[in-house]
NUGU-394397 format. One record per atom (N, C-alpha, C, CB): residue in three letters; y, z, x. Coordinates in steps of 0.05 Angstrom, whole numbers, plus 32768, in hexadecimal, padded with zeros to 4 digits. Glycine has a CB too. Example, Ala and Ser with C-alpha at 12.3 -4.5 7.8 and 13.67 -1.06 7.14 Angstrom:
! NUGU-394397
Ala7F8E809C8108;Ala7FA6809C80F6;Ala7FBE809C8108;Ala7FA780B580E2;Ser7FD3808E8101;Ser7FEB808F8111;Ser8001809D8102;Ser7FF48072811A;
! end
This chain:
! NUGU-394397
Unk7E8984C684A3;Unk7E8684BB8489;Unk7E87849F8488;Unk7E9784C48478;Unk7E75848B848A;Unk7E71846F847F;Unk7E8584658468;Unk7E54846D8475;Unk7E9884558468;Unk7EAA844C8457;Unk7E9D842E8447;Unk7EC78448846B;Unk7E96842D8433;Unk7E87840D842B;Unk7E9E8403841B;Unk7E67840C8415;Unk7EA183E8841C;Unk7EB683D58415;Unk7EA883C983FC;Unk7EC083BF842E;Unk7EB683C983E5;Unk7EAF83C083C8;Unk7EB683A483C6;Unk7EBE83D083B0;Unk7EC6839583DA;Unk7ECE837A83DA;Unk7EB7836883D4;Unk7EDB837383F3;Unk7EA3836983E4;Unk7E88835583DD;Unk7E7F835683C4;Unk7E6D835B83ED;Unk7E7B837083B6;Unk7E73837B83A0;Unk7E8083688385;Unk7E7C839983A1;Unk7E9B836C8389;Unk7EB283608376;Unk7EAB83448377;Unk7ED483658380;Unk7EAB8338838D;Unk7EAD831A8391;Unk7E9283128387;Unk7EB3831183B0;Unk7E7B8319838C;Unk7E628317837E;Unk7E6383198361;Unk7E50832B8388;Unk7E75832D8355;Unk7E74832C8335;Unk7E85831C832D;Unk7E7983448326;Unk7EA083178338;Unk7EAC82FC8330;Unk7E9E82E48332;Unk7EC082F6833F;Unk7E9182E38341;Unk7E8182C98341;Unk7E6D82C4832A;Unk7E7182C88359;Unk7E5E82DC8326;Unk7E5082DC8310;Unk7E5A82D882F8;Unk7E4582EE8310;Unk7E7182E182F3;Unk7E8682DC82D8;Unk7E8E82C082D7;Unk7EA282EE82D9;Unk7E9082B482EA;Unk7E9E829882ED;Unk7E87828582E4;Unk7EAA8291830F;Unk7E6C828E82EE;Unk7E57827E82E4;Unk7E4D828082C8;Unk7E43828382F4;Unk7E54829682C0;Unk7E4F829A82A2;Unk7E64828F828F;Unk7E4D82B7829C;Unk7E7C828C8299;Unk7E9182778289;Unk7E89825D828A;Unk7EAE82768295;Unk7E7F825A82A5;Unk7E7B823A82A7;Unk7E6682318295;Unk7E73823082C4;Unk7E5482438294;Unk7E3982378280;Unk7E3F823B8262;Unk7E19824A8286;Unk7E5182508260;Unk7E598251823E;Unk7E698234823F;Unk7E7082718231;Unk7E7B822C824A;Unk7E8C82148247;Unk7E7D81FE8246;Unk7E9D8212825C;Unk7E6B81F88257;Unk7E5681E48259;Unk7E4781E1823E;Unk7E4381EB8271;Unk7E4281FC8232;Unk7E2E81FC821D;Unk7E3F81F58205;Unk7E1E8217821A;Unk7E5A81FC8203;Unk7E6781F281ED;Unk7E7081D781F0;Unk7E7B820181E7;Unk7E7981CC8204;Unk7E7D81B38206;Unk7E6781998205;Unk7E8981B3821D;Unk7E4D81A98208;Unk7E37819A8201;Unk7E2E819481E5;Unk7E2381A5820D;Unk7E3981AA81D5;Unk7E3181A781BA;Unk7E49819C81A9;Unk7E2781C181AF;Unk7E6681A181AE;Unk7E76819881A4;Unk7E8E818F81B4;Unk7E7A81A78193;Unk7E91817681C0;Unk7EAA817081D0;Unk7EC0817481C2;Unk7EAB815681D9;Unk7ED4818381D6;Unk7EEE818D81C9;Unk7F02817881C1;Unk7EFD81A081DC;Unk7F16817E81B4;Unk7F2C816881AB;Unk7F35815881C0;Unk7F468174819F;Unk7F35816081D6;Unk7F40815481EA;Unk7F31814181F3;Unk7F46816481FC;Unk7F14814381F5;Unk7F06812781FA;Unk7F0C811681E1;Unk7EE3812A81FF;Unk7F0F811A81CC;Unk7F0E810481B9;Unk7F3180F981BC;Unk7F0181128197;Unk7F41810B81C7;Unk7F5B810281C5;Unk7F6180F081DD;Unk7F6D811981C4;Unk7F5180F181F4;Unk7F4D80E1820D;Unk7F4680C98202;Unk7F3980EC8221;Unk7F2B80CB81F5;Unk7F2080AC81EE;Unk7F31809C81D8;Unk7F0180AE81E1;Unk7F3E80AB81CA;Unk7F52809D81BB;Unk7F66809081C7;Unk7F5D80AB81AB;Unk7F7580A081D7;Unk7F88809881EA;Unk7F84807B81FB;Unk7F8880AD81FD;Unk7F67807D8205;Unk7F6080658215;Unk7F5C804F81FF;Unk7F4380698229;Unk7F54805781E9;Unk7F4D803E81D8;Unk7F6B803581D4;Unk7F3B804481B9;Unk7F7C804581CD;Unk7F97803D81C4;Unk7FA6802881DD;Unk7FA9805C81BE;Unk7FA3803781F2;Unk7FB18028820C;Unk7FA3800C820F;Unk7FAC803B822A;Unk7F8E80078209;Unk7F847FEB8209;Unk7F8F7FD781F9;Unk7F6B7FEB8202;Unk7F9B7FE581E2;Unk7FAC7FD381D2;Unk7FC67FC981D9;Unk7FB07FDF81BC;Unk7FCC7FDC81F0;Unk7FEA7FD481F3;Unk7FEE7FB98203;Unk7FFA7FEC8203;Unk800B7FB58203;Unk80157F9D820D;Unk80087F848207;Unk80167F9E8226;Unk7FFE7F8381E9;Unk7FF67F6B81D9;Unk80047F7081BF;Unk7FD47F6681D6;Unk80027F5A81B4;Unk80097F5D8193;Unk7FEF7F578185;Unk80217F468186;Unk7FDA7F59818C;Unk7FC17F5B8182;Unk7FBB7F4D8166;Unk7FBB7F778181;Unk7FBC7F378167;Unk7FB67F27814B;Unk7F9D7F208148;Unk7FC57F0D8148;Unk7F897F27815E;Unk7F6E7F248156;Unk7F607F3C8165;Unk7F617F06815F;Unk7F4D7F498160;Unk7F417F5D816C;Unk7F2B7F518182;Unk7F357F6E8155;Unk7F2A7F5A8194;Unk7F1D7F4C81AE;Unk7EFE7F5581AA;Unk7F2B7F5A81CF;Unk7EEE7F44819F;Unk7ED37F498198;Unk7EC47F338192;Unk7ED17F5A8185;Unk7EAB7F318199;Unk7E957F178194;Unk7E867F21817A;Unk7E7B7F1181B0;Unk7E8B7F358172;Unk7E7A7F40815A;Unk7E8C7F34813C;Unk7E797F6A815D;Unk7E7D7F2F812D;Unk7E7F7F1E810C;Unk7E907F3980FE;Unk7E557F1580F8;Unk7EA27F428109;Unk7EB87F5480F5;Unk7ED17F4980F6;Unk7EBD7F7480FD;Unk7ED77F5B80DC;Unk7EFB7F5080D9;Unk7F067F6A80CF;Unk7F037F3380BD;Unk7F217F6B80D0;Unk7F317F8580C8;Unk7F437F7A80AC;Unk7F487F9180E6;Unk7F427F85809B;Unk7F527F838081;Unk7F6A7F938083;Unk7F427F8C8068;Unk7F817F8B8082;Unk7F9C7F9B8080;Unk7FAC7F948068;Unk7FAE7F968099;Unk7FBF7FA28064;Unk7FD67F9E8051;Unk7FEB7FA98057;Unk7FD27FA68038;Unk80037F978052;Unk801D7FA88053;Unk80277FAC8038;Unk80337F9A8064;Unk803B7FBF803F;Unk80507FC98021;Unk806B7FCE8027;Unk80467FE68011;Unk807A7FBD8023;Unk80957FC28023;Unk80A77FC58009;Unk809E7FB08032;Unk80977FB77FEF;Unk80A47FB47FD6;Unk809C7FC47FC2;Unk80A37F9D7FCD;Unk80857FBE7FB1;Unk80827FCE7F9B;Unk80637FD37FA4;Unk808A7FC07F7B;Unk80537FE37F92;Unk80377FE87F99;Unk80257FDB7F7D;Unk8034800C7F9E;Unk802F7FC87F73;Unk802B7FB77F5A;Unk80067FB47F5F;Unk80437F947F5A;Unk7FFC7FAD7F7A;Unk7FE47FA67F77;Unk7FD07FBC7F87;Unk7FE27F887F80;Unk7FDA7FD37F8A;Unk7FCF7FE77F97;Unk7FB87FEF7F8D;Unk7FDF7FF97F98;Unk7FB67FF77F71;Unk7F9A7FFD7F62;Unk7F847FED7F66;Unk7F9C7FFC7F47;Unk7F897FD17F5C;Unk7F707FBF7F61;Unk7F647FBF7F80;Unk7F797FA17F59;Unk7F787FBC7F8E;Unk7F747FBE7FAF;Unk7F647FD27FB4;Unk7F8C7FC37FC0;Unk7F6A7FEB7FAC;Unk7F5D80097FB5;Unk7F3D80057FA9;Unk7F7180287FA4;Unk7F3F7FFE7F8E;Unk7F267FFC7F81;Unk7F0F7FE97F8D;Unk7F2C7FF37F67;Unk7F1C7FD57F93;Unk7F0A7FC07FA0;Unk7F027FC57FBA;Unk7F177FA77FA2;Unk7F147FCE7FCD;Unk7F0B7FD97FE6;Unk7EF47FF27FE1;Unk7F277FE57FF5;Unk7EF780057FD0;Unk7EE380187FCA;Unk7EC7800C7FC0;Unk7EED802B7FB6;Unk7ECC7FF87FAF;Unk7EB07FEE7FA6;Unk7EA37FE27FBF;Unk7EB27FD67F8E;Unk7EAB7FD27FD0;Unk7EA27FC97FE4;Unk7EA17FD97FFE;Unk7EAE7FB47FE6;Unk7EA87FF27FFB;Unk7EA780068017;Unk7EB57FF9802B;Unk7E88800D8024;Unk7ECC7FEA8025;Unk7ED57FDE803D;Unk7EF37FEC8042;Unk7ED67FBC8039;Unk7EF77FF0805F;Unk7F0D7FFF8067;Unk7F247FE9806D;Unk7F0680128081;Unk7F3D7FF68069;Unk7F557FE6806F;Unk7F6E7FFA8079;Unk7F5D7FD58053;Unk7F7A7FE68089;Unk7F937FF78093;Unk7FAC7FF08082;Unk7F997FF280B4;Unk7FBE8002807B;Unk7FD37FF78067;Unk7FEC7FFD807D;Unk7FD6800A8043;Unk7FFF7FEB8080;Unk80177FEE808C;Unk802E7FF0807E;Unk801A7FDE809C;Unk80368005807A;Unk804E800B806B;Unk806A800E8076;Unk80488020805F;Unk807F8005806C;Unk8096800C8077;Unk809D802B8069;Unk80AC7FF38070;Unk80B380348079;Unk80B9804E8075;Unk80CD80548056;Unk80C980568092;Unk80D980448055;Unk80E8803C803E;Unk80CF80408024;Unk80F580198043;Unk80BD802C8028;Unk80A680348010;Unk80998048800D;Unk80918027800E;Unk809980548028;Unk808A80728025;Unk809C808D8018;Unk8080807C8044;Unk80B780838018;Unk80C680958011;Unk80CE80907FEE;Unk80DD80958026;Unk80C6807A7FE3;Unk80C480727FCF;Unk80AC80787FBF;Unk80C9805C7FD2;Unk809480727FCF;Unk807E80737FC4;Unk8068808C7FD1;Unk807380557FC6;Unk807580A47FD6;Unk806380B67FE6;Unk804680B97FD8;Unk807180D27FE7;Unk804480B77FBC;Unk802980B87FB0;Unk801480A37FBA;Unk802B80B57F92;Unk801F80867FBD;Unk801080767FCC;Unk8008807C7FE6;Unk801C80617FCE;Unk801B808A7FF6;Unk800A808E8012;Unk7FF880A3800F;Unk801C8096802E;Unk7FFA80B47FFE;Unk7FE580C97FFA;Unk7FCC80BB7FF0;Unk7FF080E07FE5;Unk7FD080AA7FDB;Unk7FB5809B7FCE;Unk7FA9808B7FE3;Unk7FBB80867FB3;Unk7FB1807D7FF5;Unk7FA780708006;Unk7F9B8080801E;Unk7FB9805F800B;Unk7FA680938025;Unk7F9E80A88032;Unk7F8180B6802D;Unk7FB280B9802E;Unk7F8380C28010;Unk7F6F80CA8007;Unk7F5880B97FFD;Unk7F7680D87FF9;Unk7F5C80A17FFD;Unk7F4A808A7FFD;Unk7F388087801A;Unk7F5D80707FF8;Unk7F458095802D;Unk7F3680918041;Unk7F4180798056;Unk7F1C808D8035;Unk7F5A80688053;Unk7F5C8054805D;Unk7F72805C8077;Unk7F63803E8047;Unk7F7580498084;Unk7F8A804F80A2;Unk7FA5804A8093;Unk7F85803580C3;Unk7FBA8051809D;Unk7FDA80508097;Unk7FE8804980B1;Unk7FE6806E808B;Unk7FF9803180B3;Unk8004802B80C6;Unk8021802980C5;Unk7FF9801880CE;Unk8031802880DB;Unk8052802780D6;Unk8057800B80D8;Unk8066803880EC;Unk806B800380C5;Unk80717FEA80C1;Unk80957FEB80C4;Unk80637FDF80A4;Unk809A800080D1;Unk80B9800380D5;Unk80C2800D80BE;Unk80C97FE880DC;Unk80DD801580BE;Unk80E9802680A6;Unk80F080138090;Unk8103803880AE;Unk81068001809A;Unk81127FEE8088;Unk81097FD18086;Unk812B7FEC808F;Unk80F77FCA8099;Unk80F07FAF809D;Unk81047F9D80A6;Unk80E67FA58087;Unk81117FA580B7;Unk81257F8E80C3;Unk811E7F7F80D8;Unk813C7F9880CC;Unk812E7F6B80DF;Unk81297F5580F8;Unk812B7F6B810F;Unk81447F3980FA;Unk81157F73811F;Unk811C7F818134;Unk812E7F72814A;Unk81047F8A813E;Unk812D7F56814B;Unk813E7F47815E;Unk815E7F50815D;Unk813B7F278157;Unk81627F588141;Unk817E7F5D813C;Unk81867F7D813F;Unk81857F52811D;Unk81767F908150;Unk817A7FA6814B;Unk81797FAF816F;Unk81647FB18133;Unk818E7FC58176;Unk818B7FCD818E;Unk81737FD78192;Unk819C7FDC8195;Unk81697FDD81AD;Unk81517FEE81B4;Unk8152800781AA;Unk814B7FF081CF;Unk8165801581A5;Unk816C80318194;Unk8162802C8179;Unk818E803A8191;Unk816E8015816D;Unk816980118150;Unk814C800F814D;Unk81777FF68145;Unk81418001815E;Unk81277FFC815B;Unk810F8010815E;Unk81247FE9816A;Unk811580238170;Unk810780408172;Unk810D804A8159;Unk811080558189;Unk8124804B814F;Unk812B805D8138;Unk81198050811B;Unk8151805D8134;Unk81178037811D;Unk810B802E8105;Unk80EB80338104;Unk811280108101;Unk80E280378120;Unk80C7803F8122;Unk80C2805C811E;Unk80BD8038813A;Unk80D3806E8124;Unk80D1808B811F;Unk80D980938106;Unk80E0809A8131;Unk80E9808880FB;Unk80F2808D80E1;Unk80DA808580CB;Unk810E807E80DC;Unk80D0806D80CF;Unk80B7806980C2;Unk80A1807F80C5;Unk80AE805180CB;Unk809A808580DE;Unk808B809A80E5;Unk809080B780D0;Unk809380A08103;Unk80AB80BE80D0;Unk80AD80CE80C2;Unk80AD80D180A9;Unk80B980D480C7;Unk80B080BA809F;Unk80AC80B68081;Unk809280B68077;Unk80B6809E8078;Unk807C80AC8089;Unk806380AA807E;Unk805680C78080;Unk80528093808B;Unk805F80DB809A;Unk805880F3809C;Unk805C81078082;Unk806680FA80B2;Unk807A8102807A;Unk808481118069;Unk8073810C8049;Unk80A48109806B;Unk807180F0804A;Unk806680E98034;Unk804780F18032;Unk806B80CE8031;Unk803B80F98040;Unk801B81048045;Unk800A80F2804F;Unk800C810E802C;Unk801080E7805F;Unk7FFD80D4806F;Unk7FE980E28081;Unk800D80C08081;Unk7FF080F7808B;Unk7FD7810C8098;Unk7FCD80FA80AA;Unk7FBC81198083;Unk7FB2810080AA;Unk7FA280FA80C3;Unk7F9580D980C0;Unk7F88811380C6;Unk7F9F80CD80AA;Unk7F9D80AF80A2;Unk7FB280A280B0;Unk7FA080A98082;Unk7FC280AE80BE;Unk7FDE809880CE;Unk7FD2809380E9;Unk800380A980D4;Unk7FD5807B80EF;Unk7FC8806E8101;Unk7FE0806C8119;Unk7FBC805380F6;Unk7FDD80698135;Unk7FEC80648148;Unk7FF680418148;Unk7FDE806E8161;Unk7FF280328130;Unk7FF48016812C;Unk800C800F8125;Unk7FE3800C8119;Unk80218000812C;Unk80377FF28123;Unk80317FD68122;Unk804E7FF88134;Unk80407FCE810B;Unk80437FB38107;Unk805E7FA78101;Unk80337FAD80F3;Unk806B7F948114;Unk80847F8E810B;Unk80907F7B80F5;Unk808D7F87811F;Unk80A27F8380EB;Unk80AC7F7680D5;Unk80AD7F5780DD;Unk80C77F8280CC;Unk80A37F4580C8;Unk80A27F2A80C8;Unk80917F2080E0;Unk80BC7F2080C8;Unk80857F3780E9;Unk806E7F2A8105;Unk807D7F218117;Unk80587F1080FE;Unk80987F27811C;Unk80A67F1D8130;Unk80A47F2F8146;Unk80C07F178129;Unk80967F26815C;Unk80957F3C8177;Unk809D7F2E818C;Unk80797F49817F;Unk809E7F3B819F;Unk80A47F3381BB;Unk809A7F4681CE;Unk80C07F2F81C0;Unk809C7F3C81E4;Unk808C7F5381FF;Unk809B7F678204;Unk80887F48821E;Unk80B97F6681FF;Unk80CB7F7B8203;Unk80C57F9281EA;Unk80EB7F6F8204;Unk80CA7F8581D3;Unk80C47F9881BD;Unk80A87FA881B7;Unk80C97F8981A8;Unk80957F9781C1;Unk80787FA481C1;Unk807D7FB981DA;Unk805C7F8A81C7;Unk808A7FB581ED;Unk80887FC98204;Unk80967FE381FA;Unk80977FBD8220;Unk80AB7FE081E6;Unk80B77FFA81DC;Unk80A6800181C9;Unk80D57FFA81D1;Unk809A7FFA81B4;Unk8088800581A0;Unk8073801681B0;Unk807A7FEE818E;Unk8064800681C9;Unk8051801481D9;Unk805F802A81E0;Unk8045800581F1;Unk8074802D81EC;Unk8082804981F7;Unk8082805D81E4;Unk809F80478201;Unk8084805781CA;Unk8080806A81B5;Unk8068807681B2;Unk8085805F819F;Unk8053806C81B7;Unk8037806881B6;Unk802E806081A0;Unk802B807C81BA;Unk80368048819C;Unk802E80358184;Unk8021801A8192;Unk804A802C8170;Unk80038011818A;Unk7FFF7FFD818E;Unk80047FE88176;Unk7FE97FFE8197;Unk800E7FCE8181;Unk80197FBB816C;Unk7FFC7FA98163;Unk80367FA68179;Unk7FFC7FAB8144;Unk7FE77F9D813C;Unk7FEE7F8F8127;Unk7FD37FAB8137;Unk7FED7F70812D;Unk7FF77F5C811B;Unk7FDE7F51810A;Unk80067F44812C;Unk7FE27F35810A;Unk7FC87F2780F5;Unk7FC47F128101;Unk7FCD7F1F80D5;Unk7FAC7F0A80FB;Unk7F9C7EED80FE;Unk7FAC7EDF80F0;Unk7F7E7EEA80F3;Unk7FA67EE080D4;Unk7FB57ED580C1;Unk7FC47EE280A6;Unk7FA47EC480B9;Unk7FD57ED5809D;Unk7FE07EE38081;Unk7FD77ED48068;Unk80007EE5807F;Unk7FCB7EDC8054;Unk7FC17ED0803F;Unk7FD97EC38032;Unk7FB17EE4802E;Unk7FF47ECE8033;Unk800A7EC58027;Unk800A7EC4800B;Unk80107EAD8030;Unk7FFD7EDA8003;Unk7FFD7EE17FE8;Unk80167EED7FDA;Unk7FE97EF27FE5;Unk80217EF97FED;Unk803B7F047FE4;Unk80517EF47FDD;Unk80447F137FF6;Unk804D7ED57FE6;Unk805F7EC17FD8;Unk805F7EC17FBB;Unk80577EA67FE1;Unk80457EC37FAF;Unk80427EC57F8E;Unk803E7EA47F8A;Unk80617ED47F79;Unk803C7E9F7F6B;Unk803D7E877F64;Unk80577E7F7F64;Unk80317E837F4E;Unk806E7E8A7F63;Unk80887E7F7F68;Unk80867E707F7F;Unk809C7E927F69;Unk807E7E7B7F93;Unk807E7E6F7FAF;Unk80657E5A7FB5;Unk807B7E877FC5;Unk805E7E567FA1;Unk80477E3D7FA5;Unk802C7E457FA8;Unk804B7E2A7FBF;Unk802A7E607FAF;Unk800D7E6A7FAF;Unk80017E6F7F9D;Unk80077E7D7FBB;Unk7FDE7E6D7FA5;Unk7FCC7E777F8B;Unk7FBB7E887F96;Unk7FBC7E617F7B;Unk7FAE7E947F85;Unk7F967EA37F93;Unk7F807E937FA1;Unk7F887EB37F7D;Unk7F7C7E7C7F98;Unk7F697E6A7FA9;Unk7F757E667FC5;Unk7F647E4D7F9B;Unk7F8E7E5D7FC6;Unk7F997E5B7FE2;Unk7F997E737FF3;Unk7FB37E527FE1;Unk7FA17E887FE8;Unk7F9A7EA07FF5;Unk7F7E7EA68000;Unk7F9F7EB27FE3;Unk7F6E7EA17FEF;Unk7F527EA87FF7;Unk7F4C7E968013;Unk7F3C7EA27FDC;Unk7F567E78800F;Unk7F527E668022;Unk7F617E6C803E;Unk7F5A7E4C8015;Unk7F727E748038;Unk7F827E7D8058;Unk7F717E938064;Unk7FA67E8D8056;Unk7F6A7EA98052;Unk7F5C7EC08062;Unk7F417EB0806A;Unk7F567EE0804D;Unk7F337EA58061;Unk7F187E96806C;Unk7F187E87807D;Unk7F0A7E89805E;Unk7F2F7E76807C;Unk7F357E628093;Unk7F367E6D80AF;Unk7F507E54808D;Unk7F407E8A80AB;Unk7F467E9280C6;Unk7F2F7EA880CC;Unk7F657E9D80C9;Unk7F1A7EA680C0;Unk7F047EB780C4;Unk7EFA7EB380DE;Unk7EF17EB380B2;Unk7EF77EC780EE;Unk7EE87EC0810B;Unk7EE57EDF8114;Unk7EFE7EAA8124;Unk7ED67EE18128;Unk7ECF7EFF812F;Unk7EEA7F0B813D;Unk7EB47F018144;Unk7EEF7F22812C;Unk7F0B7F328137;Unk7F227F2E8125;Unk7F167F298154;Unk7F1B7F178112;Unk7F367F118102;Unk7F407F2A80F3;Unk7F317EF980ED;Unk7F5C7F2780F5;Unk7F6D7F4080E4;Unk7F7B7F3280D0;Unk7F847F5380F7;Unk7F787F3780B7;Unk7F807F2880A0;Unk7F997F3E8092;Unk7F637F21808C;Unk7FAB7F2D808C;Unk7FBF7F448080;Unk7FC77F328064;Unk7FDF7F4E8097;Unk7FC97F4C8055;Unk7FD47F468038;Unk7FE77F58802E;Unk7FBF7F458025;Unk7FF17F588015;Unk80037F6E8014;Unk7FFD7F787FF6;Unk80227F66801B;Unk80037F947FF0;Unk7FF97F997FD3;Unk80107F9F7FC3;Unk7FE37FB17FD0;Unk80277F8F7FC5;Unk803B7F8B7FB5;Unk80467F717FB1;Unk804D7F997FBB;Unk805E7F6D7FA6;Unk806B7F537FA4;Unk80897F577FA7;Unk80657F457F8A;Unk80927F447FB3;Unk80B07F477FB5;Unk80C47F457F98;Unk80B97F307FC8;Unk80DD7F4A7F9E;Unk80F07F427F83;Unk80E47F4B7F67;Unk80F47F207F81;Unk80D67F6A7F6A;Unk80D37F717F54;Unk80BB7F667F42;Unk80E97F6E7F4A;Unk80AC7F527F52;Unk80977F417F43;Unk807E7F537F46;Unk80947F217F50;Unk806E7F547F2F;Unk80567F657F2E;Unk803C7F567F32;Unk80557F737F13;Unk803A7F3E7F34;Unk80247F2B7F3A;Unk801C7F2C7F56;Unk802B7F0F7F34;Unk80077F397F60;Unk80057F3B7F79;Unk7FE57F2C7F7D;Unk80097F5B7F82;Unk7FEA7F117F8B;Unk7FD67EFF7F8D;Unk7FC27F0D7FA0;Unk7FE17EE37F99;Unk7FC77F1D7FB0;Unk7FB87F277FC8;Unk7FA27F387FB8;Unk7FCB7F3A7FDE;Unk7FAA7F447FA4;Unk7F997F597F95;Unk7F837F4A7F89;Unk7FA97F687F7D;Unk7F897F347F7D;Unk7F787F1F7F6C;Unk7F637F147F83;Unk7F8E7F037F5F;Unk7F6F7F0B7F9C;Unk7F607F007FAE;Unk7F4A7F137FBF;Unk7F737EF37FBF;Unk7F517F277FC0;Unk7F3D7F3A7FD1;Unk7F247F3D7FC7;Unk7F457F547FD3;Unk7F1E7F3C7FAE;Unk7EFD7F3D7FAB;Unk7EF07F237FB5;Unk7EF37F417F88;Unk7EFD7F107FB0;Unk7EF47EF47FBC;Unk7EF67EF57FD9;Unk7F047EDB7FB1;Unk7F067F017FEC;Unk7F047EFF800A;Unk7EEE7F108012;Unk7F1E7F07801A;Unk7EE97F278005;Unk7ED97F3C8012;Unk7EBB7F35800A;Unk7EE37F5A8008;Unk7EBC7F237FF7;Unk7EA27F187FEE;Unk7E987F008001;Unk7EA47F0E7FCF;Unk7EAC7EEE8008;Unk7EA77EDE801D;Unk7EA37EE88036;Unk7EB87ECF8020;Unk7EB37EFD8040;Unk7EAC7F0A8057;Unk7E937F13805B;Unk7EBB7F1E805A;Unk7E847F21804B;Unk7E6B7F27804A;Unk7E5A7F13804B;Unk7E657F348036;Unk7E587F00803A;Unk7E487EE78036;Unk7E477ED98051;Unk7E557ED48020;Unk7E5D7ED58060;Unk7E5B7EC18077;Unk7E537ED4808D;Unk7E787EB1807E;Unk7E477EEC808A;Unk7E3C7F01809E;Unk7E507F1080B1;Unk7E297EF380AF;Unk7E6B7F1480A1;Unk7E7C7F2580B2;Unk7E7A7F4280A2;Unk7E9D7F1880B5;Unk7E897F5380B5;Unk7E8A7F7080A5;Unk7EA67F7680AA;Unk7E747F8B80B1;Unk7EAF7F898099;Unk7ECD7F988098;Unk7EC87FB080AB;Unk7ED67FA58075;Unk7ED97FB280BE;Unk7EE17FC780D0;Unk7EF67FD480CF;Unk7EE17FC180E3;Unk7EFC7FF180D2;Unk7F0B7FFC80D1;Unk7F227FFE80EF;Unk7EFD800E80C7;Unk7F367FF280EB;Unk7F4D7FEE8104;Unk7F468009811A;Unk7F747FF180F4;Unk7F438025810B;Unk7F4980388118;Unk7F2F803D812B;Unk7F51804E8105;Unk7F1980318128;Unk7F048030813C;Unk7F0A80258157;Unk7EEE80218133;Unk7F2180118153;Unk7F2580058177;Unk7F36801E8183;Unk7F3C7FE0817C;Unk7F388036817A;Unk7F41804D8187;Unk7F2A805D819B;Unk7F4C80608170;Unk7F1380598190;Unk7EFC8069819D;Unk7EEA805081A6;Unk7EEB807F8187;Unk7EEC803681A1;Unk7EDD802281A5;Unk7EEC800B81B2;Unk7ED2801C818C;Unk7EFB801181CD;Unk7F0D7FFC81D5;Unk7F037FDD81CE;Unk7F12800081F3;Unk7F177FCA81CC;Unk7F0D7FAF81C3;Unk7F057FA781E0;Unk7F237F9981B3;Unk7EF47F9181DC;Unk7EEB7F8681F4;Unk7EFE7F78820A;Unk7ED97F7381ED;Unk7EF67F778223;Unk7F0D7F6B8231;Unk7F107F4C822E;Unk7F0A7F72824D;Unk7F307F49822E;Unk7F377F2C822B;Unk7F297F1B8239;Unk7F517F278231;Unk7F207F02822E;Unk7F167EEB8241;Unk7F297ED78249;Unk7F007EDD8236;Unk7F437EDA823E;Unk7F567ECB824A;Unk7F607ECD8266;Unk7F6A7ECE823C;
! end
């Protein structure tokens, strides 16, 4: 009696099954790329910002980024958010962890408005006075505070050093924690207030004097020492109007994660 082997039959069936799974996978991938593809693109964009203090976006396009810091109070938040909404302009808000702990509603309000949230350390210390472990904890503690306050998907992998005091060593440490350092091209100095010799006109002038492709403008949503006059909130409408009039548009810094900046020409 002849004995037949079923091994070739099983192998053929296995190959057909693999082809079916491959076809299904290809179809799903073509219709909707999986989260891993998005994550990989974001990772590439993030790493393109590493090893730099990023004081300007590397681009020939007439675009600028508008950013705000918060470590004191939120006295200027409402008019800032209202003006950004009126202009349909995105912004990134760099908050300290202490601020997030004190004002979780502000974190949620910024996130709900669709803006990005960045890490500005926990207690705004001079990083040069801290140990490496202390610097890492400042970044991590701020991250925890922002997440606890409800930052959610608005949280970006962006860090801004207190006092904008950077060093290659400290930037490397921040990069190792998964953050790109985002500084600024100019600060309006509106935070100094009239007590510090600033005016709305001067704040507007400082922003516009620095206008160039890829400029990053820094402002503040509050005022120090319990003051409630926020010159940046008063200057913002004029700044955004001038940006538009001069042929620039405001971009969301988060787009750098999916569209890496142009290679440096330096």
